[in-house]
N, C-alpha and C positions, 0 to 999 in steps of 0.2 A: 315577506317570507313566501316560499313557493306555493303554499296552499291557501293564501289569503284571497278573500273575495270581498265585495262590497257588503256593507251592512244592509243597505236599502236596495230596492229594485234599481236596475241599471237605468230605467227611464228617468230617474231623478238626478242623474249624474252626467258630467261632461260639460261641453259648451252648448249654449242655447241653440246654435245653428246647425248642429250635426248630431244625429242620434248615436248613442253609444252601442245599443243593441236593438234588435228588431221587435222587442216586446214579447218574446217567446215565453211560454209557460213551461217551467221545469216539470218533467214527467218522472223523474227518479231522484233519489237522495233525500236529504233532510229538508230541502226546500220544495219538495214535490207539491204541485198544484198552485204554486205561486210564481210571480214574475221572476225571470232569471236574474242572477247576480253575476256581474262580470268578474272574472279572475284578475289577478295582478297582471298576468301576461296580456290579457285582452285590453286592460286599461292602458298599458304601455303602447300596445299596437294602435289603439284608438288615438292617443295623443300624437303618435307618429303620423297618422293619417291627417289629423287636424293641421299639423304643421306643414306637411308636404303637399297636401291636396287643397288646402284653403288659405293658410296664412302666407307662406312663401310665394305662391303664384300671384298673390295680390301686388307684389312689388313694394309693399309698405312695411314689411317685417324683415328684420335681420335676426338670425338665430345664432346664439353663441353657446353651443353645448359644452359640457365639462368645464364650466367657468363659474366664478362667483363674483358677487358685487364687492368691489374694493374701494368704495368711495370714502373720502375723509374730508377734513376741513378745506383741503386744497381743491376739491372737485370730485366729480364722479368718474369711476373707472370700472372696467370689467377685467378680471385677471384669469387667464387660462390655467386650469389645474394641471395641464400637460406640460406647458412650456414656461409658465410663470410670467408670460408676456402680459403687460397691462395695456389695455386699450382705453384711452380717454373717451368719455361720452359727454356730449353736450345735450343737456335736458332742455328741449324746446318748450315743453308744457309741464308735464308732471311725471313723477316716479310712482309706480304702483308697488307698494310695500306689502308683500304677501307672507311675511314671516312673523307677523304678530301672533298667529296661532300656529307657530312652527311645530311640527310633530317631533316627538322623541320616540325612537324605535329601539328595540332590544339589541340589534346588531351593532349600534354605535354608542349607546348610553353606557355610563359607568355604574355598575351595581352599587346600591346603597349599603351593601354588606361586605365584609371581608371574605376573601377567597384564598384559602391556604393552598400551597403547592400540593398537587396530588388530588385535589377535589375535582370532580368531573362535571364541569359546568359548560353549558352550551346555550344557544339561542334558537328560536324557531327557524331562523334563516338557514342554519347549518344542520339542524336535526335530521332532515331527510338524508343528507350526505353521510352523516355519522352512522345512521342505520344501514344505509346501502353499502358502505365500504367496510364495516366492521365484520369480524367473523370470529368464531371460537370463543375464547375467554374474553375477548374485547367487545363482543356483541352486547349491547344493552338489552336487558330483559325487564327492567323496572324503570319507570319514568316518574320523576318528581317535578311537577309543574308548579311554578311559583307565580302567584297572582290570581286575581278573580275578575279581571277585565276581559274584553273581547279577544285579545290575543291569546290569553290562557284558555278561554273557551274554545277558540278555534283549534288550539294545539291538542286539547283533550279529545275533541270530537274527531279530529284528523287521525289521531293515534288509534282510536277505537274503530273508525271506519276503515282504517288500513290493516286491521287485524289484531291490534293489541287487545289483550283481555282487560276489562275494566279493573280487575283486582291487581293488575300490574302497574296501575297509576296511583300515585300519591299526589293529592291536590292540596296545595297550601293556599288557604283562603283567609287572608287577614280580615276581610269584611265581606259579608254576603251581599250580592248586588240585586237590585231590581232591574229587570230587563224589558225593553220594548218588544211587543209582540209584532213580528213582521206581517202576520196575516191581516192586520188592520192598517197596514201602511202601503197597500197596493193602489194603483191608480188606473187600472184598466176598467173598461165598461162592465165586464163580468164581475167586478169586485165592488160595484157601486154601494150596495147596502153595507158590506163589511167596512168599506173605507169611510163613506160619508156618515153612515150610521155609527161607526166607531168614533168619528170626530164628535158627533152629537153626544155620545155616551161620555166621552172625555170631558166635554164642556159641562155636562150635567154633574160629573164628579167634582169639577172645580167649583160649580155653583153651590153644591150642597155640603161640601166638606166643612167640618168644624175645626179641624186641626190637621197638622202635617201627617200624622199617623192615619187619621181617618181618610185623608185624601188618597194616600197610596193604597190603602185597602179597597177603597171604592174603585180606583183605577184597575186594580187586580180583578175585582169582582165583575167589571164590565168587559174584561178581556184585553184592555190596553197594555197591561203589564203582566209579566210572568216572574216567578221566583223558582229557584232550583229546589231548595229545601223548604217544604211547606211548614215545617216545625220551627223555622227561624224567621224573625223579622229582619229583612235586609236593612243595612245602614248606608249603602252606597248606591248612587244612581248617576251613571255617566253616559246615558243614552245608548248603551250597547243594545243591538237589535238581534233577536234570535227567533226561531220558530218553536212551536210546541214539540215537534219531534226531537229537536236539538236538546231541549230541556229534559225530555224523557231519557235520552241517551246519557246525558250528564248525571242523571240520578242513579245510574248504575255504578258510579264510582263510590265505593264505600270507604276508602281510605282518604278522608278529608281531614286536614290538620288545621285547627283553628286556635293557634297559639300566638297570634299576632304576626308581625313581619319577621323575616329572616334577618339575623344580625351577623351570623358567621357560618361559612360553609367549610367544613373540614373533612378530610378523608374518613368516611364511615359515620360522620355525624353532621346533623344540621341543627344549628342553634337558633332559636327564635326568641322573641321577647318574653314568651311565657314558658319556655322550657326547651329541652333538647329532644331530638328525634333521631334514632339510629337509621343509617342508610345501608342498604344491601350493597355488596361488592359490585354487582352488575347493574347498579343504578346510574342513570345520567340525569342531572338536574337541568331543567329547561327554564331559563330566566325570562319571564314574561312580565316583569315588574316595571318596565318603562311606561311613563305616562304618555298616552297617545297624543294628547293635546296639551301644550302649555297654556295656562289661562291667566295671563297678566290682566290687570284692570283694563276695562274698555277705555278707548279714547276716541276723539272725533275721527270719522272716516275721511273727511276732506280737510286737509291741513295745508293750505297754500299750494305749494308745488308737489305735495305728497298726498297720495291716496292710500290709506291703511285699510286693507281688506279685513272685515270682521263678519261675524254671524249676524244676520238681520232677521232670520226666521229659523227657529229650531225644528228639526236638526238638519238643515239643508244648506251646506256651505256653497254648493255649486249655484243654486238659485240665488243665494245672497250676493255672490260675486257678480252674477249676470245683472241683477237689479242695480247694484252700485254702478256698473258700466252704463246702464241705461240712464240713470240719473246724471252721471257725469256728462253724457252726450247731450242731454236735453235741458239741463238747468245750470246756467252760468252763475247763479247766486249761490255762494258757498253756504250761507246760512240756511237757505231753502234745501240744499242738498243734504246737509247734516240733519235737518228736521225729518226728512224722508228716510234717512239712513242711520237711525239710532242703533248702535250696537246692542245686541242681546248678550248679556253675560252668560257664559257657559256654566251650567250647574255643576258644582263640585260636591255638594251635600244635598240631602233630602230637603233641607230648609231653603236651599237656593231655587228649587224648581218653580214654586209659585211666582217668585220675582222674575225669573227668566221668561215664563209663559206670559206674564202680564206685559213685559216689554215686547215680546213677539206679537201679541195680539194688538197692542197699541200701534205698532208699526203697520199691521194689516189694516187697521182702521184709517190711519193717515193715508195709506196708499189708495184706499177706496175713495178718498175725497179728491183725488187727482184723476180726472177722466182719462187722460192720455196714458198715464201710468197704469190705471186700472185695466185699460184695454190691452196694454202690452203684457201685463201679467196673465190675463185670460188667454192670450195667444201663445204664451211661452210654453214650450214643451217641458220645461223644468217645473212648472206649476201644475201638476197633474190633477189635483183636487179641484182647482178652479174650472178646468175644462169639463170635469165630470158633472159639476153642478150646472154650469152654463149649458151643457149639451143635453141635460135631462129632458125627456119628453114631457111637455106640459100636460099631456093627457094621462100620464102615468101617475095615478093617485098615490101609490106607495112611495115613489121617489119624491114627489112633491111634498108629501107629509114628512119624509125624512129631512128634506131641505128646510122646511119650516121649523122643525124641531131643532135643527142645528142652529138656525138663526136665533131662536128663542133662548136656547141654552147658552149661546155665546154671550148674549146681553147679560144674562144672569151670572155667568162666569166672570165677566168683567167687573161686575158689582162686588163679587165676593173675593176675588183674587187679592185686592189690596189688604183685606182683613187677614187672609192667610199669610201674606208676606209679612205683615206687621206682627202677627202672632209668632211667626218663625223667628223674627228678629229678637223678640222677647225671650223665646225659648233658648236662643243661642247666646244670651247675654252672659257676662262673666259670672262665674259661680254656678252656672247651669250647664253642665257638660252636654256636648253635641251627641 
């Protein structure tokens, strides 16, 4: 959608060999004081440069835009979306399958609710055009935002920053979310204590937590997590990342509907699992209910002639893909490659989070046992925290104390995470509702 930006700083994103942005600090807006977030247009321009300035000039890459993979039992092929022409492809080594975590976006997904003729439904992609081209009686003055994920959050904040009154927004929140605090996800030298100290705080929360509820409250208390409504305990955590000012802005929305998911949209009425809500005539409903990431069960990364890209460290897909590429280039033994590239399951519930973090930290431990891989990680621009730790002045007592605390609490966290994961499994057993 036109107003989309990255969740995390641009420094964590893109290909390893080419910076996405210059590490600038935002001086205005809801991200003020933190490292910049690339917009959707900047990301598209970045990958255009990657292709045309790095890959194509190498002579080793052919680019097939506006095409899709059309392989079947008879072989591999690429089919043009413009002409329908199929181009057979001979796979000399391997196929890289990047669709395991394929995204679902509002503009192309099918709503899970019925939409009657006359109901005014749109998506974030077309919302700016609807606002910009409507006039008079057709101009929307009230906005009903469906969903509680990052897309819905972006839509609500964009509307208010663009001039909409908070009372003109009705927000349908089926489940309240826990949100990652972007302030402790920075990797610049100026953010050392917030970033590395924040990691140490997070490890201490994992080490001391006695239950899932206790864990999330500890993560909130140390500043790792945020919630919008302080009076409600969130039940959803999908790694959406925001700032404190964003949360403060969202708290201005007073018309929050918590009646479950929408089941039907009719002219003048929105029906939800827990009841019906009337809609004003000048309302437009914005569908933000698409799941950003499909989460099928993990599978081996290296599968003969196929490499299946998956998350190896939460929540960093770009770093994970780069590390898979390094392992593919340096380890011919498939078993060794899969040992170093154990997929981390994407958390869908609060109970999933300890299990996902245990897998992510176990990967980190294995990588540390491989000297060459450890060195590559330290030099990778996508691994910002490693550089911060390695580059810390040995004579800086405060930084060295923070690093020592991080190491100490990481060991304690690794000891306690299996207990949290086991407790989560018991709490989610049949007969005990999630």
